[in-house]
C-alpha positions in Angstrom: -5.6 15.5 -12.8 -7.6 18.2 -10.9 -10.2 15.6 -9.8 -7.5 13.4 -8.4 -5.7 16.1 -6.6 -8.9 17.6 -5.2 -9.9 14.1 -4.0 -6.6 13.5 -2.2 -6.8 17.0 -0.7 -10.0 16.0 1.1 -7.7 13.8 3.1 -10.4 11.2 3.8 -9.7 7.8 2.1 -11.6 4.6 1.6 -9.0 1.8 1.5 -9.9 -1.6 0.2 -7.8 -4.7 1.1 -6.3 -6.8 3.8 -5.4 -6.4 7.4 -3.1 -9.0 9.0 -0.9 -9.7 11.9 2.9 -9.3 11.6 5.2 -11.3 13.8 8.9 -10.1 13.7 12.2 -10.8 15.4 14.4 -8.4 17.3 16.9 -6.5 15.2 19.5 -8.8 13.6 18.1 -12.0 15.0 17.5 -15.0 12.6 14.4 -17.1 13.2 16.5 -20.1 14.2 17.9 -18.1 17.1 14.8 -16.4 18.2 13.5 -16.7 21.8 10.9 -13.9 21.6 9.0 -12.0 18.9 7.0 -8.9 18.6 3.6 -8.5 16.9 2.1 -5.6 15.0 -0.5 -4.7 12.5 0.3 -5.6 8.9 -1.3 -6.1 5.5 -0.6 -3.6 2.7 -4.0 -1.8 2.8 -4.1 -1.7 6.6 -0.6 -0.3 6.6 -1.5 2.4 4.1 -4.6 3.3 6.1 -2.7 3.4 9.4 0.1 5.5 7.8 -2.4 8.1 6.5 -4.0 8.4 10.0 -0.6 8.7 11.7 0.1 11.6 9.4 -3.1 13.4 10.3 -5.5 12.1 7.6 -8.6 10.0 7.8 -9.1 6.5 6.4 -11.6 3.7 6.5 -10.8 0.1 5.6 -13.0 -2.4 3.8 -12.0 -6.1 4.2 -12.8 -9.4 5.9 -11.0 -10.8 8.9 -11.2 -14.1 10.6 -13.8 -14.5 13.3 -11.3 -15.4 16.0 -8.7 -13.7 18.3 -6.4 -12.8 15.4 -9.2 -11.0 13.5 -10.2 -9.2 16.8 -6.6 -8.2 17.2 -6.5 -6.6 13.7 -9.7 -4.7 14.3 -8.5 -3.3 17.6 -5.2 -2.4 16.1 -6.9 -0.5 13.3 -8.9 1.4 15.8 -5.7 2.2 17.8 -4.2 3.9 14.8 -7.4 5.8 14.1 -8.6 3.8 11.1 -12.4 3.5 10.8 -13.1 -0.2 11.0 -16.9 -0.1 10.4 -16.5 -1.9 7.1 -14.2 -4.7 8.5 -16.4 -7.8 8.7 -15.5 -11.1 10.5 -16.0 -14.3 8.6 -16.3 -17.7 10.2 -15.5 -21.3 9.2 -12.0 -22.3 8.2 -11.0 -18.9 6.8 -8.0 -17.4 8.6 -6.3 -14.0 8.8 -3.1 -13.5 6.9 0.0 -13.8 9.0 3.5 -12.6 8.1 6.6 -13.8 10.0 9.7 -11.9 9.1 13.2 -11.1 10.3 14.3 -7.6 11.3 17.5 -7.8 9.2 18.5 -7.0 5.7 21.3 -9.5 5.1 19.6 -12.9 4.6 16.2 -11.4 5.3 13.3 -14.0 5.3 9.6 -13.2 5.2 7.1 -16.1 5.4 3.5 -15.2 4.5 0.7 -17.5 5.6 -2.3 -17.0 3.2 -4.0 -20.4 2.9 -7.8 -19.9 3.1 -7.3 -16.2 3.6 -10.2 -14.4 5.2 -9.7 -11.2 3.2 -10.3 -13.0 0.0 -13.9 -13.6 1.2 -14.7 -9.9 0.9 -17.8 -9.8 -1.4 -20.1 -7.5 -3.3 -22.2 -6.8 -0.2 -19.1 -5.6 1.7 -18.2 -3.0 -0.9 -21.8 -2.0 -1.6 -22.2 -1.0 2.0 -19.8 1.9 1.5 -21.0 5.5 0.9 -18.3 6.3 -1.6 -19.4 9.9 -2.0 -18.3 10.5 1.7 -14.6 10.0 0.7 -12.2 11.9 -1.3 -10.4 8.9 -3.0 -10.3 5.1 -3.0 -7.0 3.3 -2.5 -6.3 -0.3 -3.0 -3.4 -2.7 -3.5 -3.2 -5.5 -6.1 -3.6 -8.5 -3.8 -7.4 -7.8 -3.6 -7.6 -9.0 -7.2 -5.8 -12.3 -6.7 -8.9 -14.5 -5.9 -12.7 -14.4 -5.8 -15.0 -13.2 -4.4 -12.5 -10.4 -3.5 -11.6 -9.9 -7.1 -15.2 -9.3 -8.3 -16.0 -7.2 -5.3 -13.0 -5.0 -5.8 -13.9 -4.3 -9.4 -17.4 -3.5 -8.1 -15.9 -1.1 -5.7 -14.1 0.6 -8.6 -17.5 0.9 -10.4 -19.2 2.4 -7.4 -16.3 4.8 -6.7 -16.3 6.0 -10.3 -20.1 6.4 -10.3 -19.7 8.6 -7.2 -17.0 10.7 -8.9 -14.3 9.4 -6.5 -10.8 8.9 -8.0 -9.0 5.6 -7.7 -5.5 5.1 -6.6 -3.8 1.7 -7.2 -0.7 0.2 -5.6 0.2 -2.7 -7.9 1.6 -4.7 -5.0 2.2 -7.9 -7.0 2.7 -10.9 -4.7 3.2 -14.1 -6.8 2.2 -16.5 -4.0 -1.4 -15.1 -4.0 -2.1 -15.9 -7.6 -3.0 -19.0 -9.6 -0.6 -18.1 -12.4 1.5 -15.2 -13.7 -0.7 -14.9 -16.8 -3.9 -14.4 -14.7 -2.1 -11.9 -12.5 -0.8 -9.9 -15.5 -4.2 -9.8 -17.2 -6.2 -8.9 -14.0 -3.7 -6.3 -12.7 -3.5 -4.7 -16.2 -7.3 -4.5 -16.3 -7.3 -2.9 -12.8 -4.6 -0.4 -13.8 -6.5 0.7 -16.8 -9.4 1.9 -14.6 -7.3 4.0 -12.2 -6.5 7.7 -11.9 -3.1 7.0 -10.2 -0.8 4.0 -10.2 2.2 3.3 -8.0 4.5 0.3 -8.5 8.1 -0.7 -8.7 10.1 -1.5 -11.8 9.5 -5.2 -11.5 5.8 -4.8 -11.1 5.5 -2.6 -14.2 7.7 -5.0 -16.1 5.5 -7.9 -15.0 2.4 -6.1 -16.4 4.3 -5.4 -19.6 5.2 -9.1 -20.0 8.9 -8.2 -20.1 10.8 -6.8 -17.1 12.9 -4.8 -19.5 9.8 -2.9 -20.7 8.5 -1.8 -17.3 9.4 1.8 -17.9 7.7 1.8 -21.3 4.6 0.3 -19.6 4.5 3.1 -17.0 4.9 5.7 -19.8 2.2 4.1 -21.9 -0.3 4.1 -18.9 0.3 7.8 -18.4 -0.1 8.5 -22.2 -3.4 6.5 -22.1 -4.9 8.8 -19.5 -3.7 7.8 -16.0 -3.2 11.2 -14.3 -0.2 10.1 -12.1 2.1 7.1 -12.6 4.9 6.5 -10.1 7.6 4.1 -11.3 9.8 3.2 -8.3 13.3 1.9 -8.7 14.5 1.1 -5.2 17.7 2.8 -4.2 17.8 4.6 -7.6 14.7 6.7 -6.7 11.5 7.1 -8.8 10.2 8.5 -12.1 6.8 10.0 -11.9 4.7 10.7 -15.0 2.2 13.6 -14.7 0.9 16.4 -16.9 3.1 15.2 -19.8 6.3 15.5 -17.6 8.7 13.1 -16.1 9.7 14.0 -12.5 12.8 12.2 -11.3 13.5 12.0 -7.6 16.1 10.4 -5.4 15.8 8.8 -2.0 16.8 9.4 1.6 19.6 6.9 2.4 19.3 5.2 5.8 20.8 2.2 7.5 17.9 -0.2 6.8 16.8 -2.6 9.5 14.6 -4.6 7.1 13.1 -4.2 3.7 9.4 -4.5 4.5 6.8 -1.7 4.7 8.5 0.7 2.4 5.9 0.8 -0.3 3.0 1.2 2.1 4.6 4.1 3.9 5.6 5.7 0.6 1.9 5.7 -0.4 0.7 7.1 2.9 3.4 9.8 2.9 2.7 10.9 -0.6 -1.1 11.1 0.1 -0.6 13.1 3.2 1.8 15.5 1.4 -0.6 16.2 -1.4 -3.4 16.6 1.0 -1.2 19.1 2.9 -0.8 21.3 -0.2 2.7 20.2 -1.3 3.5 20.1 -5.0 3.9 16.7 -6.6 7.7 16.7 -6.6 7.8 17.5 -2.8 5.1 15.0 -2.1 7.1 12.2 -3.8 10.1 13.1 -1.7 8.1 13.1 1.5 6.7 9.7 0.6 10.3 8.5 0.0 11.3 9.9 3.4 8.4 8.0 5.0 9.6 4.8 3.4 13.1 5.4 4.7 11.8 5.9 8.3 9.8 2.7 8.1 12.7 0.4 6.9 14.9 1.8 9.6 12.6 0.6 12.4 11.0 -2.7 13.5 7.6 -3.7 12.2 5.4 -2.1 9.5 2.5 -0.1 10.8 4.3 0.5 14.1 7.4 1.7 12.2 5.5 4.3 10.1 6.2 7.9 10.7 3.8 10.3 12.4 3.9 13.9 11.4 6.5 14.9 14.1 8.8 12.0 13.2 8.6 12.9 9.5 9.4 16.5 10.1 12.3 15.7 12.4 13.7 13.3 9.9 13.5 15.8 7.0 15.1 18.5 9.2 18.0 16.4 10.3 18.7 14.0 7.5 20.9 14.7 4.5 19.4 14.2 1.1 17.7 13.3 -1.0 20.1 11.6 -3.4 20.6 12.8 -6.9 18.0 11.2 -9.1 19.2 8.4 -11.4 
């Protein structure tokens, strides 16, 4: 546990995974009725990195982007948020950046992800080997990096290199079925990745998926903690979260808001929790600050653009009732 907390407190993260472009409608507008859209930085790992930087931390991203205007957009957006993009490498040919097109509404929300020939799946061993892992406090990644090769092999290599450098590994399960060849492959690979991590964050469905039975997700989270994962965060949506650490179960509620859309909550939770631990808050408070960040993000358009900076988070916590009573 101490190695993990000390690593997070360095507040300097190497983040492995995709950056993409988000395209989203005005609030409440369905795609069929749209006459204009807004674009913003997206992709789980890029969102986490941007969120950490907005909250005063440092983060570098390792990924591939397409060698075209969309890839250039992603790189410049990363830089705008303060993310170190030195390990973001363009790839040519027919590979293309991921693109998400979603509606800024909860009722009837639709989110279409374009991932055919995804550029980020071309991240290879050379990309991750170029990183000086000892210069960072912790490695963070999201499960999509393991969905296809060469990214899968490269991501496991990054884990090996991080562990060799004494750097703790933080894993957001982030299971996206459309990225995988089969549920069985996904379950096997994500479980293998989880077994190598110091901290795991996922929702009830994701833990249930890894367990092979959605009703056994909580048991899976408990077992991972018992097997040596220092912190396991089991998120339950509006019912809050259960966090396993130091042999204890920490139950926390959420900050209720009028959600504009459901996207971006998990990424902002991770960024907020990292920033809170880095800032010296205890684990219980850090989880709640992560939950507050998630609430801010779902109440505003976009993902990376919607994430809270420090001033926004403090204003939210000072003015918002909550959190709810844990389930």
